[in-house]
C-alpha positions in Angstrom: 20.9 68.4 15.3 21.1 65.5 12.8 18.5 62.7 13.4 19.9 59.2 13.5 18.2 56.8 11.0 15.8 54.3 12.5 17.3 50.9 12.5 14.7 48.1 12.6 15.0 45.9 15.6 16.1 42.3 15.0 13.2 39.8 15.3 12.8 38.3 18.7 14.1 34.8 18.9 11.4 32.2 19.4 10.8 31.3 23.0 11.8 27.6 23.6 8.4 26.9 25.2 6.4 28.1 22.1 8.7 26.2 19.8 8.3 23.0 21.9 4.5 23.5 22.0 4.4 23.9 18.2 6.5 20.8 17.6 4.4 18.7 20.0 1.2 19.8 18.5 2.4 19.0 15.0 3.3 15.5 16.0 0.1 15.1 18.0 -2.0 15.9 15.0 -0.3 13.7 12.5 -0.2 10.9 15.2 -3.9 11.1 15.7 -4.5 10.8 11.9 -2.1 7.9 11.6 -3.6 6.1 14.6 -7.2 6.4 13.3 -6.1 5.0 9.9 -4.2 2.2 11.7 -7.3 1.3 13.8 -9.5 1.1 10.7 -6.9 -1.1 9.0 -6.5 -3.3 12.0 -10.3 -3.8 12.3 -10.7 -4.9 8.7 -7.6 -7.1 8.8 -9.1 -8.8 11.8 -12.4 -9.3 9.9 -10.6 -10.9 7.0 -8.4 -13.1 9.2 -11.0 -14.1 11.7 -14.2 -14.0 9.7 -17.5 -14.8 11.4 -16.1 -17.4 13.7 -12.9 -16.0 15.2 -10.2 -18.3 16.6 -10.4 -18.2 20.4 -7.4 -18.4 22.7 -8.6 -21.6 24.4 -8.6 -23.4 21.1 -4.9 -22.5 20.6 -4.1 -23.4 24.2 -5.4 -26.9 23.6 -2.5 -27.3 21.2 0.1 -24.8 22.6 -0.6 -24.6 26.4 1.9 -21.7 26.8 -0.2 -19.4 24.6 -1.4 -16.3 26.5 -2.6 -14.0 23.7 -3.3 -13.8 20.0 -2.2 -10.9 17.7 -3.4 -10.4 14.1 -0.8 -10.7 11.4 -1.4 -7.8 8.9 0.5 -9.6 6.1 -1.1 -11.6 3.3 -0.6 -14.8 5.4 -3.8 -13.7 7.2 -3.1 -15.6 10.4 -2.5 -14.9 14.1 0.7 -14.6 16.0 0.6 -16.7 19.2 2.2 -14.9 22.2 3.3 -16.2 25.6 3.0 -14.3 28.9 6.2 -12.4 28.1 4.6 -11.3 24.8 7.1 -13.3 22.8 6.0 -15.1 19.6 5.8 -18.8 20.2 3.7 -19.9 17.3 1.4 -19.0 14.4 -2.3 -20.0 13.8 -4.5 -20.0 10.7 -7.9 -21.4 9.8 -8.9 -22.9 6.5 -12.2 -21.0 6.4 -13.4 -18.9 4.6 -10.6 -19.2 2.0 -11.0 -22.9 1.5 -14.8 -23.1 1.9 -15.3 -24.1 -1.7 -13.4 -27.4 -1.0 -16.0 -30.0 -0.1 -15.2 -33.3 1.6 -18.2 -35.7 1.5 -21.0 -33.2 1.7 -19.6 -30.0 3.1 -16.5 -28.0 3.9 -14.6 -28.2 7.2 -13.0 -25.3 9.1 -9.7 -26.5 10.4 -7.3 -24.7 12.8 -3.6 -25.2 12.0 -1.1 -24.2 14.7 2.6 -23.9 13.9 5.4 -24.0 16.5 7.7 -21.0 16.3 10.8 -23.0 17.5 10.5 -25.8 14.9 8.5 -24.0 12.2 6.4 -27.2 11.9 2.8 -27.9 12.8 2.1 -28.5 16.5 -1.4 -29.7 15.9 -4.7 -29.5 14.1 -8.2 -29.0 15.3 -11.4 -29.4 13.3 -13.4 -26.3 14.5 -16.6 -27.0 12.6 -17.8 -28.9 9.6 -20.6 -29.2 7.1 -19.7 -32.8 6.6 -21.3 -35.9 8.1 -20.9 -35.8 11.9 -19.8 -39.4 12.1 -17.1 -38.9 9.4 -15.8 -35.8 11.1 -15.6 -37.6 14.4 -13.7 -40.5 12.8 -11.1 -38.0 11.5 -10.8 -36.2 14.9 -10.3 -39.5 16.7 -7.7 -40.9 14.2 -4.4 -40.1 16.0 -2.3 -41.3 13.1 -3.9 -38.9 10.6 -3.8 -35.9 13.0 -0.2 -36.5 14.0 0.9 -37.0 10.4 0.7 -33.3 9.8 3.3 -32.5 12.5 6.1 -33.3 10.1 5.2 -30.4 7.8 6.3 -26.7 7.9 4.5 -23.8 6.2 6.8 -24.1 3.1 6.3 -27.9 3.1 2.5 -27.4 2.9 2.8 -25.0 0.1 4.5 -27.7 -2.0 2.4 -30.6 -0.7 1.5 -33.0 -3.5 -1.7 -34.8 -2.4 -1.9 -36.6 -5.8 1.2 -38.5 -4.9 -0.3 -39.8 -1.7 1.7 -37.8 0.8 -1.3 -37.7 3.0 -3.5 -40.8 3.4 -7.2 -40.6 4.0 -8.9 -42.0 7.1 -10.5 -45.4 6.5 -14.3 -45.0 6.5 -14.0 -41.2 6.2 -11.7 -40.9 3.2 -13.6 -38.1 1.4 -13.9 -36.0 4.6 -10.2 -36.4 5.6 -8.9 -35.7 2.1 -11.3 -32.7 1.9 -9.6 -31.4 5.0 -6.1 -32.1 3.5 -6.9 -30.3 0.3 -8.4 -27.4 2.3 -5.2 -27.1 4.4 -2.9 -27.2 1.3 -5.1 -24.7 -0.5 -5.2 -22.3 2.4 -1.4 -22.2 2.7 -0.8 -22.0 -1.1 -3.3 -19.1 -1.3 -1.4 -17.0 1.2 1.9 -17.9 -0.4 0.7 -16.8 -3.8 -0.7 -13.5 -2.3 2.7 -12.7 -0.9 4.6 -13.6 -4.0 2.3 -12.0 -6.6 2.4 -8.3 -5.5 1.0 -6.1 -8.3 3.8 -4.6 -10.5 4.6 -1.0 -10.3 2.8 1.0 -13.0 3.4 4.6 -14.0 1.0 5.9 -16.6 0.4 9.2 -18.3 -2.4 9.9 -15.8 0.1 9.6 -12.9 2.5 12.0 -14.6 -0.4 14.5 -15.0 -1.3 14.3 -11.3 2.3 14.8 -10.3 2.5 17.8 -12.6 -0.6 19.3 -10.9 1.0 18.7 -7.6 4.3 20.4 -8.8 2.4 23.3 -10.4 0.4 23.9 -7.2 3.7 23.9 -5.2 5.3 26.4 -7.6 2.2 28.7 -7.5 2.1 28.5 -3.7 5.7 28.9 -2.8 7.3 31.0 -5.6 6.8 34.4 -7.2 4.4 32.7 -9.7 1.7 33.2 -7.1 1.7 36.9 -8.1 0.9 36.1 -11.8 -2.9 36.1 -11.4 -3.6 34.9 -15.0 -1.3 31.9 -14.5 -3.0 31.0 -11.2 -6.4 31.3 -12.9 -5.3 29.1 -15.9 -3.9 26.5 -13.5 -7.1 26.3 -11.4 -9.3 26.1 -14.5 -7.1 23.3 -15.8 -7.4 21.4 -12.5 -11.2 22.0 -12.5 -11.7 20.5 -16.0 -9.2 17.7 -15.8 -9.5 16.5 -12.2 -13.2 17.3 -12.0 -14.7 16.2 -15.3 -12.1 14.2 -17.1 -10.2 11.9 -14.7 -12.3 12.2 -11.5 -9.1 11.8 -9.5 -10.4 13.8 -6.5 -9.3 13.3 -2.9 -12.4 12.4 -0.8 -13.3 10.4 2.3 -14.5 7.5 0.3 -11.1 7.2 -1.3 -9.2 7.5 2.1 -11.6 5.0 3.8 -10.9 2.4 1.0 -7.2 2.8 1.4 -7.4 2.5 5.2 -9.6 -0.6 4.9 -7.4 -2.5 2.5 -4.1 -0.9 1.3 -2.6 2.2 -0.2 -2.3 1.3 -4.0 1.1 3.0 -4.5 2.1 0.5 -7.1 -1.1 0.9 -9.2 -1.9 4.6 -8.6 1.4 6.3 -7.7 0.3 9.7 -9.0 -2.9 9.8 -6.9 -1.0 8.5 -3.8 1.6 11.2 -4.2 -1.1 13.9 -4.6 -2.7 12.6 -1.4 0.6 12.7 0.4 1.2 16.3 -0.7 -2.3 17.3 0.5 -1.5 16.1 4.0 2.3 16.7 4.4 2.5 20.2 2.8 0.1 21.9 5.3 1.6 19.8 8.1 5.1 21.1 7.3 4.6 24.5 5.7 1.3 26.0 6.9 0.0 26.1 3.3 -3.2 24.1 2.5 -1.9 23.3 -1.0 -4.7 21.0 -2.2 -7.7 23.1 -1.1 -6.3 26.4 -2.2 -4.9 25.5 -5.6 -6.1 22.1 -6.8 -9.5 21.1 -5.5 -12.1 21.5 -8.4 -15.0 22.2 -6.1 -13.0 24.9 -4.3 -12.1 26.5 -7.6 -15.8 26.4 -8.7 -16.8 28.2 -5.5 -14.1 30.8 -5.9 -15.2 31.7 -9.4 -18.9 31.8 -8.6 -18.2 34.0 -5.5 -16.8 36.7 -7.8 -20.1 37.0 -9.6 -21.8 38.8 -6.6 -20.3 42.1 -5.3 -18.8 42.0 -1.8 -21.4 44.4 -0.5 -24.1 42.0 -1.3 -22.5 39.0 0.5 -24.3 37.6 3.5 -22.9 38.3 7.0 -23.3 35.3 9.2 -23.8 35.9 12.9 -20.8 34.6 15.0 -23.0 32.1 16.9 -24.4 30.6 13.7 -20.9 30.5 12.2 -19.7 28.5 15.2 -22.6 26.1 14.8 -22.0 25.6 11.1 -18.3 24.8 11.7 -19.4 21.7 13.6 -20.9 20.1 10.4 -17.5 18.6 9.1 -16.9 17.2 12.6 -20.3 15.6 12.7 -19.7 14.2 9.2 -16.3 12.7 10.3 -18.0 11.1 13.3 -20.7 9.6 11.0 -18.0 8.4 8.6 -16.2 6.5 11.3 -19.4 4.9 12.4 -20.2 3.9 8.8 -16.8 2.4 8.3 -16.7 0.3 11.6 -20.3 -0.6 11.8 -20.8 -1.4 8.1 -23.8 0.9 7.9 -25.1 0.7 4.3 -24.4 4.3 3.3 -22.1 5.2 0.4 -19.4 7.6 1.7 -19.2 9.3 -1.7 -22.8 10.5 -1.0 -21.6 12.5 2.0 -19.5 14.9 -0.1 -19.8 17.0 -3.2 -16.9 15.6 -5.2 -18.8 12.6 -6.8 -21.1 15.1 -8.5 -18.4 16.1 -11.0 -18.7 12.6 -12.7 -22.3 13.2 -13.8 -22.7 9.8 -15.4 -22.2 8.0 -12.1 -23.0 10.6 -9.5 -25.6 10.0 -6.8 -28.5 12.3 -6.2 -27.4 13.2 -2.7 -23.9 14.1 -3.9 -25.3 16.3 -6.6 -27.6 18.0 -4.2 -24.7 18.7 -1.8 -22.6 20.1 -4.7 -25.3 22.3 -6.0 -26.2 23.6 -2.6 -22.5 24.4 -1.9 -22.1 26.2 -5.2 -25.2 28.3 -4.7 -24.2 29.2 -1.2 -20.8 30.3 -2.4 -22.5 33.1 -4.3 -23.3 34.8 -1.0 -20.9 33.1 1.5 -17.2 32.9 0.3 -16.1 29.2 0.0 -19.2 28.2 1.9 -18.8 24.4 1.4 -15.0 24.5 2.1 -15.6 26.2 5.5 -18.8 24.6 6.7 -19.4 21.3 4.8 -16.2 19.5 3.7 -14.9 16.7 6.0 -11.9 16.1 3.7 -10.8 19.7 3.8 -11.3 19.6 7.6 -8.7 16.9 7.8 -6.2 18.9 5.8 -6.9 22.0 7.8 -6.5 20.1 11.1 -3.0 18.9 10.3 -2.0 22.4 9.1 0.7 24.0 11.2 0.3 27.5 12.5 3.9 28.0 13.6 5.0 29.4 16.9 1.5 30.9 17.5 0.0 27.4 17.5 -1.9 26.2 20.6 -4.1 23.3 21.7 -7.5 24.3 20.5 -11.0 22.9 19.9 -9.9 21.0 16.8 -7.4 19.1 18.8 -10.0 18.2 21.5 -12.3 17.0 18.7 -9.5 15.0 17.1 -8.9 13.3 20.5 -12.6 12.5 20.7 -12.5 10.9 17.2 -9.5 8.9 18.2 -11.3 7.6 21.3 -14.3 6.8 19.1 -12.1 4.8 16.7 -10.5 2.9 19.6 -13.9 2.0 21.0 -15.3 1.0 17.6 -12.2 -1.0 16.8 -12.8 -3.1 19.9 -16.5 -3.3 20.3 -18.0 -2.8 16.8 -19.3 -6.3 16.6 -21.2 -5.8 19.9 -22.7 -2.5 18.6 -23.7 -4.2 15.4 -25.7 -6.8 17.3 -27.8 -4.1 19.0 -28.1 -2.0 15.8 -29.0 -4.8 13.3 -30.6 -7.5 15.4 
């Protein structure tokens, strides 16, 4: 009797529930990352806008009674949107300090609140919040209705073109220097923001950017094509990345880099190559399950891989499961510490918490060198020891990495939720925590 050939069964179609779970988890992870970055950015924008003496709602209500809330403007105007009870924008507020603090009236600067009406675009009113000038002169200016009402004819654009030399604003009799100091401070404050908006840095693409893009492209080819089977090519690529990124350019992805971008801005105009490499490091594992940067580009990962081959497998250390679980908490603890450092302005250099700064020997800190050396020595006996048990940057790339239909809500997702809650708390109450920590 002739046996029928075995025909492989077609793959089972993915269950809708597992597909939906996988998609939701992917977006949950990237959303957590984006929200934490936004909260850091929002906190530092508020610090730059509000300074040490934030504008309070009751100050604005004295000029615009319908004001119900204030919302920070993240643009270079560095002011506050004024919202009514329906959360509609009804005005805009800025203060002259600290941008105009160098402008002195009679004997000191004055911090002036300027409130614009959204409907007319013109100033609704001024308020002198504080002043280092003579009290009697400041009171004379406050009580001069003609001077204070004179400003209501000007819009934001009008103030940016205001020519005080032509006498468009007259000083208050008996307090001329104080009143003109306030006028110059207001004009300077508006012109400063206008110049910041208009003078965005030009787009620059240099040879170093092209090299970084080539490393990103090379890593993608080695990861997703048949080139990954050419072991000599993979080794040559990793050695090139180790030498160039580690010792020549120092363009390494690290928490200190990401924290700086979150605080201020992503420099895509000045450093397009590095920004593109960072985008690949996050988006490739998120979309394809492959941790491209850690596996193929990271110089410290490559150094550990090469050192690990020096010791035979039989002489490697076997870590007990409970110790291994404990060690895996180190990157999480470091990420928690990093968030606290960022929000609470703790005087610790973030570069000192990772090994990457050690590659630039001329400027590397002692702590960073110690971490790097310890990680490299450990990799002789524990494969990729630093990558698995010490790297907070790698932990982020691994967190966003998709695992396909088999993905499920795990410990890492709970930890990410905790870090998000920590960021929300610090975003709102960092100043209060600082008072207790540094009083």
